[in-house]
C-alpha positions in Angstrom: 0.8 -17.3 5.6 -0.1 -19.9 2.8 -3.8 -19.3 0.7 -4.3 -22.3 -1.1 -6.8 -23.2 -2.6 -9.2 -26.2 -2.5 -8.8 -29.1 -3.9 -10.6 -30.1 -7.3 -12.3 -25.9 -7.4 -12.4 -23.8 -10.0 -10.7 -20.9 -9.7 -10.7 -17.9 -12.2 -7.8 -16.6 -11.9 -8.2 -12.9 -9.4 -8.3 -10.3 -11.6 -6.3 -7.1 -11.7 -6.4 -3.6 -9.3 -7.0 -1.0 -11.7 -5.4 2.4 -11.0 -8.5 3.6 -9.8 -10.8 2.8 -6.6 -10.6 -0.9 -6.2 -15.0 -1.2 -6.0 -16.4 0.5 -8.9 -19.5 0.5 -6.4 -21.8 -0.6 -8.8 -25.7 0.3 -9.7 -28.1 1.0 -6.5 -30.6 -1.4 -6.5 -33.7 -1.1 -7.5 -36.6 -0.8 -5.2 -37.9 -4.2 -3.6 -41.2 -5.2 -4.8 -42.3 -7.5 -2.4 -45.4 -10.8 -3.1 -47.1 -12.1 -0.9 -44.6 -14.8 1.0 -44.0 -18.5 -1.3 -45.4 -21.7 0.1 -43.5 -22.9 3.9 -42.1 -26.3 3.6 -41.5 -28.1 6.3 -38.5 -27.2 8.8 -35.6 -28.9 9.6 -36.3 -31.4 12.8 -32.3 -32.4 12.7 -30.4 -29.3 14.9 -32.5 -26.3 16.3 -29.1 -24.2 16.7 -30.3 -21.7 19.7 -30.8 -18.7 17.6 -32.1 -16.7 21.0 -28.1 -17.2 22.2 -27.0 -16.2 18.7 -29.2 -13.1 18.8 -28.1 -11.4 22.1 -24.9 -11.9 21.3 -24.6 -10.3 18.0 -27.1 -7.3 20.3 -24.4 -8.0 22.3 -21.5 -7.1 19.9 -23.3 -4.5 18.4 -23.3 -2.0 21.4 -20.2 -3.1 22.4 -18.8 -1.6 19.4 -18.2 1.7 20.7 -16.5 0.2 23.8 -14.1 -1.5 21.7 -13.8 2.3 19.6 -12.8 3.6 22.5 -10.2 0.7 23.7 -8.6 0.7 20.0 -7.8 4.7 21.0 -5.8 3.2 24.6 -3.8 1.4 22.1 -3.1 3.7 19.1 -3.5 7.6 19.3 -6.6 8.1 17.4 -8.5 6.5 15.3 -8.8 7.8 10.8 -11.6 5.3 8.9 -12.4 6.0 5.4 -13.7 3.3 3.0 -13.1 4.7 -0.3 -11.7 7.9 -2.7 -14.4 10.8 -2.0 -15.2 8.7 1.7 -18.6 7.5 0.6 -19.3 4.2 2.3 -20.7 1.8 -1.8 -24.5 0.7 1.0 -25.9 -1.1 -2.5 -27.1 -4.1 -2.7 -29.1 -6.2 -4.6 -29.6 -10.3 -3.2 -30.3 -11.7 0.1 -27.1 -14.2 1.2 -29.2 -17.2 3.5 -27.2 -19.0 5.6 -28.6 -22.6 6.2 -26.1 -25.9 8.8 -25.1 -26.1 5.3 -26.1 -24.5 3.0 -25.5 -21.2 0.7 -28.5 -19.6 -0.6 -29.0 -16.6 -2.9 -32.6 -15.2 -2.8 -33.8 -12.7 -4.7 -35.4 -9.4 -2.1 -38.9 -8.9 -4.1 -40.2 -12.8 -4.8 -38.1 -14.5 -2.2 -37.5 -16.7 -5.0 -33.9 -18.7 -5.1 -32.2 -17.8 -7.8 -28.3 -19.5 -6.3 -27.7 -22.6 -4.4 -23.9 -23.7 -3.0 -23.1 -26.2 -0.9 -21.0 -25.3 2.6 -18.0 -26.4 3.8 -18.5 -27.2 7.0 -21.7 -25.9 10.2 -22.5 -22.5 8.6 -24.6 -21.3 11.2 -21.9 -21.8 13.9 -19.4 -20.4 11.6 -18.3 -16.7 11.5 -18.8 -14.8 8.4 -20.0 -11.5 6.5 -20.2 -11.2 2.7 -19.1 -8.2 1.1 -19.7 -7.2 -2.4 -20.7 -10.7 -3.8 -18.2 -12.3 -1.6 -19.0 -14.2 1.1 -16.1 -15.6 4.4 -16.7 -18.1 6.9 -13.9 -19.2 9.3 -14.6 -21.9 11.1 -13.3 -21.8 14.8 -10.4 -24.0 14.2 -9.1 -20.3 11.9 -10.3 -22.4 8.5 -11.6 -19.4 6.4 -13.6 -20.2 3.2 -13.8 -17.3 0.9 -17.1 -18.1 -1.8 -17.4 -16.0 -4.7 -21.5 -15.9 -4.8 -21.4 -15.3 -8.7 -20.1 -18.8 -9.2 -20.1 -20.7 -6.0 -16.2 -21.1 -6.3 -14.0 -21.2 -3.4 -10.4 -20.3 -1.7 -8.9 -21.2 1.2 -7.0 -20.4 3.8 -5.8 -20.6 7.8 -5.4 -18.7 10.9 -5.5 -19.3 13.6 -8.0 -21.3 16.4 -10.3 -19.6 18.4 -10.0 -15.9 16.7 -12.1 -12.9 15.2 -13.3 -12.1 12.2 -14.3 -8.7 11.3 -15.0 -6.5 8.0 -12.6 -3.4 8.2 -14.1 -0.3 9.6 -12.0 1.5 6.9 -13.0 -0.9 3.5 -15.4 -2.9 2.5 -13.4 -5.3 1.2 -10.7 -6.0 3.0 -11.6 -8.4 6.5 -9.2 -9.4 9.4 -8.8 -11.8 11.8 -6.8 -11.8 15.2 -7.2 -12.9 18.4 -9.0 -10.6 21.2 -5.3 -10.5 23.1 -3.2 -9.9 20.5 -1.1 -11.4 18.4 -0.5 -12.4 14.5 -2.8 -10.1 12.5 -4.3 -12.1 9.1 -5.7 -10.1 6.7 -8.3 -10.8 3.8 -8.2 -8.8 0.7 -11.5 -10.0 -0.8 -10.5 -8.1 -4.3 -7.9 -10.3 -4.9 -9.7 -13.2 -2.9 -5.5 -13.6 -0.4 -5.3 -14.2 2.8 -1.8 -13.1 4.4 -0.3 -12.7 7.2 1.4 -9.7 8.1 3.9 -11.0 10.8 4.3 -13.7 7.6 5.4 -10.2 5.8 7.0 -8.7 7.6 9.1 -10.6 9.5 8.1 -10.6 13.0 8.6 -13.6 15.4 5.9 -13.2 17.8 3.8 -9.5 16.7 1.8 -8.4 19.2 -1.5 -6.5 16.9 -5.2 -6.2 17.8 -7.9 -6.3 15.1 -9.9 -4.3 15.8 -6.1 -1.6 16.1 -5.3 -2.2 12.5 -6.4 0.6 9.4 -6.6 0.4 5.4 -6.8 3.6 3.5 -9.7 4.4 1.6 -8.7 3.1 -1.6 -7.8 -0.6 0.1 -4.1 -0.2 -1.0 -1.9 -0.5 2.1 -2.6 -1.4 5.8 -1.4 -0.3 9.1 -0.9 -2.0 12.5 0.4 -1.1 15.5 3.1 -4.0 16.9 3.4 -3.9 20.6 6.1 -6.0 20.6 8.4 -3.9 18.5 6.1 -0.3 19.1 6.4 0.0 14.9 4.0 0.2 12.8 3.3 -1.8 10.4 2.3 -1.1 6.8 1.5 -3.3 5.1 1.0 -2.9 0.8 -1.9 -5.3 -0.1 -1.1 -5.8 -3.8 2.8 -6.7 -3.6 2.3 -8.5 0.5 5.4 -6.2 1.3 5.7 -3.9 4.8 7.2 -1.4 5.9 8.2 -0.5 9.2 7.1 3.0 11.1 8.8 4.4 14.2 6.0 4.7 16.8 2.0 4.1 16.7 -0.4 4.1 14.0 -2.9 7.3 13.9 -4.1 7.0 10.6 -3.2 5.9 6.9 -4.9 8.2 3.8 -4.2 7.3 0.4 -0.8 9.5 0.6 -0.2 9.9 4.1 0.4 7.1 6.8 0.5 9.2 10.5 2.2 7.7 13.5 2.8 8.8 16.6 5.3 8.6 19.5 4.6 9.5 22.7 6.6 10.7 26.1 4.9 11.8 28.6 2.4 14.7 28.2 4.1 15.3 24.7 3.8 13.1 21.4 5.1 13.4 18.3 3.3 13.4 15.1 5.2 12.2 12.2 4.5 12.2 8.5 5.3 9.7 5.9 3.9 8.9 2.5 3.1 5.5 2.0 6.4 4.0 0.9 6.7 4.5 4.7 9.3 8.3 3.1 9.5 10.8 6.3 7.8 13.5 5.2 8.2 15.6 8.5 6.8 15.4 12.2 5.2 18.2 15.0 4.9 18.3 18.7 1.6 18.1 20.4 0.2 17.8 23.7 -0.5 14.3 24.3 -3.8 14.1 22.4 -7.4 11.7 23.7 -8.7 12.0 19.5 -7.4 12.5 16.2 -8.7 13.1 13.3 -6.8 13.0 9.8 -8.5 15.1 7.0 -8.6 14.8 3.6 -6.3 17.7 3.1 -3.9 15.9 5.3 -4.2 17.5 8.3 -4.8 16.3 12.1 -7.5 17.7 14.3 -6.4 16.8 18.3 -8.7 16.5 21.3 -6.6 16.2 24.0 -7.6 15.9 27.8 -7.5 19.0 28.6 -10.4 20.0 26.2 -8.0 22.2 23.2 -8.6 21.4 20.0 -5.4 21.7 17.5 -4.5 21.2 13.5 -1.8 20.0 13.2 0.2 19.0 10.0 3.9 17.8 8.8 4.7 22.1 8.6 3.0 23.2 11.8 0.1 23.0 14.6 -2.5 25.6 15.7 -5.0 25.9 18.4 -8.2 26.8 16.5 -10.8 26.4 20.3 -12.3 23.9 23.2 -14.7 21.3 23.5 -17.4 23.3 25.4 -19.7 21.6 27.8 -23.1 24.1 26.8 -24.7 22.6 29.6 -23.1 23.9 32.7 -21.5 27.2 30.3 -24.0 30.2 30.6 -23.2 34.4 30.2 -19.6 34.6 29.9 -19.0 31.5 31.9 -17.9 28.6 29.6 -17.1 25.0 31.3 -14.6 23.3 29.1 -14.6 20.1 28.8 -11.9 16.9 29.7 -12.2 14.7 27.2 -11.1 10.8 27.5 -11.5 9.5 24.2 -12.9 9.5 20.7 -14.0 8.3 17.0 -14.3 9.0 13.9 -17.8 9.5 12.1 -19.2 10.9 9.4 -17.5 10.0 6.8 -14.0 11.4 8.2 -15.7 13.9 8.5 -16.0 14.5 12.4 -14.8 13.2 15.6 -16.5 12.2 17.8 -15.6 12.7 21.5 -16.7 11.7 25.2 -15.7 12.7 28.0 -17.4 11.2 31.9 -21.0 13.5 31.3 -21.6 13.9 27.7 -21.2 13.1 23.5 -19.3 16.0 21.8 -19.0 16.2 17.9 -16.4 18.3 16.1 -16.2 18.7 12.3 -13.2 18.7 10.4 -11.9 22.5 10.8 -11.8 21.6 14.4 -15.0 23.3 15.5 -17.2 21.7 17.4 -20.7 21.9 16.5 -23.1 20.0 19.0 -23.2 18.4 22.9 -25.6 15.8 24.4 -25.6 14.3 27.2 -23.6 11.0 27.8 -22.0 9.0 25.3 -22.6 6.7 22.1 -24.4 3.7 23.0 -24.8 2.3 19.4 -22.4 1.0 17.0 -19.5 4.3 15.8 -17.8 3.6 12.8 -16.0 6.1 10.2 -19.3 5.6 8.2 -22.0 6.9 10.8 -24.0 9.4 10.0 -26.9 8.9 12.6 -25.8 7.5 16.1 -27.7 7.4 19.6 -26.1 9.1 22.2 -26.9 8.1 26.3 -29.6 5.3 27.8 -30.4 2.2 27.8 -33.2 0.2 28.5 -33.8 1.4 31.9 -33.3 5.0 30.8 -33.3 8.2 27.7 -31.3 8.4 25.4 -31.1 10.5 21.9 -30.6 9.7 18.1 -27.7 12.5 16.0 -28.0 13.0 12.9 -24.8 14.0 12.0 -24.6 15.4 8.7 -27.8 18.1 10.3 -26.3 18.5 13.1 -29.4 17.9 15.3 -30.9 15.4 17.4 -34.0 13.6 16.0 -36.1 11.8 18.5 -35.5 10.7 21.7 -35.9 7.2 23.6 -36.9 6.0 26.8 -35.5 2.0 27.2 -35.0 1.5 23.8 -31.5 0.7 22.5 -29.9 0.6 18.9 -28.5 -3.2 18.1 -28.2 -3.6 14.2 -27.8 -0.6 12.4 -27.5 0.3 8.6 -23.8 1.1 7.2 -25.0 5.0 8.2 -27.1 4.4 11.3 -29.9 5.9 10.3 -31.8 2.7 10.5 -31.7 0.5 13.2 -33.5 -2.6 14.9 -34.1 -1.7 19.1 -33.9 -3.7 21.6 -36.3 -3.2 24.2 -40.1 -2.9 25.9 -39.5 1.0 25.7 -40.7 4.0 23.3 -40.3 7.8 22.6 -40.2 9.7 24.9 -43.5 12.4 24.5 -44.8 10.6 21.6 -42.8 12.6 19.7 -42.4 11.6 16.5 -45.2 9.1 16.7 -44.5 5.5 16.2 -46.1 4.5 12.2 -47.8 1.3 12.7 -47.2 -1.6 9.7 -50.5 -3.0 9.4 -49.7 -6.1 9.7 -47.7 -6.0 13.0 -49.8 -6.8 15.4 -47.4 -6.9 18.2 -43.5 -6.5 15.9 -40.8 -5.5 16.5 -39.4 -1.7 16.8 -36.6 -0.1 14.4 -36.3 3.4 14.0 -35.7 4.5 10.4 -34.6 8.1 10.0 -36.4 10.0 11.7 -39.2 7.9 13.1 -39.9 5.0 15.0 -41.9 2.2 13.3 -42.9 -0.8 14.4 -42.6 -4.2 11.5 -43.8 -7.2 12.0 -41.6 -10.0 13.0 -40.0 -10.7 16.7 -36.7 -9.4 16.5 -34.2 -8.1 14.6 -31.3 -10.5 12.7 -30.0 -8.1 10.0 -30.0 -4.6 8.7 -29.5 -4.2 4.8 -26.5 -1.8 4.2 -28.7 1.3 3.0 -31.3 0.7 5.6 -34.1 -0.3 3.2 -34.7 -3.9 4.9 -34.6 -5.1 7.5 -34.7 -9.3 8.3 -36.3 -10.4 11.4 -37.8 -13.8 12.4 -41.4 -14.4 13.4 -42.1 -17.7 14.7 -40.6 -20.1 13.5 -39.2 -18.2 9.6 -37.1 -15.7 8.4 -38.5 -12.9 6.9 -37.1 -9.8 4.9 -39.0 -6.2 5.9 -38.9 -3.5 3.1 -39.3 -0.2 6.1 -40.8 1.4 3.3 -44.2 -1.0 3.2 -45.7 -3.7 1.6 -46.0 -7.3 3.1 -43.0 -8.9 4.0 -40.7 -12.0 1.8 -39.8 -15.3 3.2 -36.4 -15.8 3.1 -36.6 -19.2 4.7 -39.3 -21.1 7.1 -36.6 -21.7 9.6 -34.1 -19.8 11.1 -31.1 -18.8 9.7 -28.0 -16.3 9.6 -28.5 -13.7 6.9 -26.2 -11.8 4.9 -26.7 -8.6 1.8 -24.5 -9.0 -1.1 -23.9 -6.8 -4.5 -23.8 -9.9 -7.7 
């Protein structure tokens, strides 16, 4: 797959990789200093996209992340997710990116002033889009990819298939993935180098069956691994060299030193350990797991369907405990859970496991820390520190803090949709509220009949009709308010108008 620059575009040569992490992360943004909204201009009348449908779709997609995570576990045993060599996620941002139908605006969050504008190459409101650092990626329904550098407006283009989905890698913020829901080729965008590549082309595959939501990227962002269902192999791609190495079995996980694959034979699975060049380091046999987590120490925590927790490395495996249903256990009678799936969270230090009744939290030593009723109902990725378990528009749910290992809130009839990187700030959908009124709802003085946002340990009612974006660090949310789009600092202060129309909002670091 080629990566042509657009004709006539001014594109500086890509910068080289250093031997350190591919992203320094930059400084944290300064606290917002919102001012009164600037004067509105007359709204455009030529085209009115169906934003109500768009918001419903976004919310549904956010909730569906949990379902996708569980489906991925049926494609590849286990999941390891991390974004940096330390396991921390860069959630810094300094500007807001506003997309209208044909224009890209970079907005100062404190004043609402537009500091840069760039012309969009297509109907931006209809494109799929995401922002990582200072790079905006958009993709049309025909697979036309545009990467715009928000510091200078330079553009690089690429091509994927039609009717495919653009995803940010849950493992690294500098990698975007594009693939079809039914499987096929996988397009990878390396945003640090602005490179677009086809895994099938790099690996020499004629008719691959790969899934974007099952691909793994190592914490430093140098390598990607994905299983090919046609050849029953894992393809490890060196993004710097645009080269590929095939390994036997399905991908379990990858970090900056190891690639772990699995070859299943009924009730037993062989875990194989390789270095990033593909050299085999060793293997162990374990009862086929339903959930796995690769730790920073190079060990794999596994949970099997009988609830047994094991820790394995390339030299051996040991049992360390069982997943226990504490609600049904009493006295000396221990009721062991029967897990069905799991996903890695808490910066690769927590394994969130589910069965048909409860959510269980396991740490990177294989110790059970907590269990609560029902499965996760909010998005879960490697960076998730807070998540909602159970509930829905007509039932009760709990909000968990995985670091503090505690329930921080209980809701009736509210569902978390769009969230911050760590999940601890979330726009809430529904007409419910807190169970027993604790903690107390904090009202923005000007909220009126506003929208609800969960912030850390409290429910906040803010100005606006609905949340359309949450900043990576959870410090601000973008909301619709009548015909306008506003930026609200959840710490307090007057909202800032981003546009006097309904727009798509992202957050950038530049």
